[in-house]
Residue, then its C-alpha position, 0 to 999 in steps of 0.5 A: r779778323m779772327l779773334f782769339g785765334g791762338l786761344l785754344l791750347v793743347a794737353a790731355a790725359l787720364a788719372l788713376a786711383i788706387v783703392p784697397t783690395g775688396a773696397a768699393s771705389a772711393t775715387p772722389n769727384p774732381p773739383a769743378p772749374g769756376q768763374l765761367s763767363a760767356i759773351a756773345l761776340s756776334v750773331q755767330k759766336v759765343v766766347l766762353r772763359w773759365a778758371a782752371a780746376p786746381l788739378d794738373p792740366a795734363t790729367i783732366h779735360y773740360s766738358i762744355r755743355r749748352d742747355d745741358t747737352r755736351i757740345a765739346v770736350v777740350n784739353g785741361d790747359q784750355l780755358a776758353y772755347i768759342d761756340t760757333t754753332v749758335q743761332p741768331g736771336r737765340a738764348y742759351v745757358y752754358s756750364v763746364r765740368t771737369i773730367e778726370g778719368e771716368e769721373a766728372s765734377a759738378a757743374s760750374n756756375s751756369v751762365a745765360v747768354q742772348v745771341p744778337s739777332l741779325p740786323d734788319t739791314p746789312d751792317l757794312t760799317p765798323p763801329s767808331p773807336p771807343e773814346s777817352l780811355t783813361a788809366a789810373a794806377s794804384a798799388g797792384a792795379v790799374l783802373l781803366d775807363w772809357y766812353p762807348a763806341n757807336d755803330d749803325t746796329d749794336i755794339s756786342a763787345y769790347l776788346l781791351r789790349r795791354d801793350g798790344l796783346p789781348l787782355a780782356l774781352l768784355g760785354a757791350g755794357t762794360l765801360r770799366y775794367e780793373d787790371t790786377g795782373v800788373a807789376a810794381g814799377a812797370h809801365y803799360i800802354y792800353t787801348v780798347e776796340a769795339f765789335d759790332v754784332v757782325e764782328h766788325a772791329s773798330a779802330p783802337s781807342n786813344p792809347a792810355d799809358v800808366t806807370l805803377p808805383 
């Protein structure tokens, strides 16, 4: 099934700078996006996410670079991108820049990712569900833990859901997550699913529900 199909939003624009007559252009470079992460979801997909630059999304774009070559430009309210042009078994380095008018920011943090190789034999079976999901509430956060899923090839990622909606896509080695986007007194139900390297999805884990103080 398609993952994060509704992730790619729309908006766009330019920004103008006014400089005194006769003065050289002093338009500052826009701030860079931050917290870039990259997860190889399968042998064909790398999922990128980043934190917004502190600018009006309607006035900027983001330039996505792979191995220092631009592969896409997206609108300013889009904070994720799925690269479907990767090759199995290859390693890549990604970065993102903010584009405002004619000016570009410095690069975000760079992230290296290894795309899984094709399985030696066809992978026809989805992973087992992750096991023993638990949720522990504290002031302003919920700490989630689970045991790994199993697959006849390899696990590539975990998708954490809160109240049925995608919350976080995590690498295969991640078995703990702290959800800080919660409200005091609220009740939440969490599940987690596993993906293998050919993007088969497991059934959901056991649900873990929690009420915050």
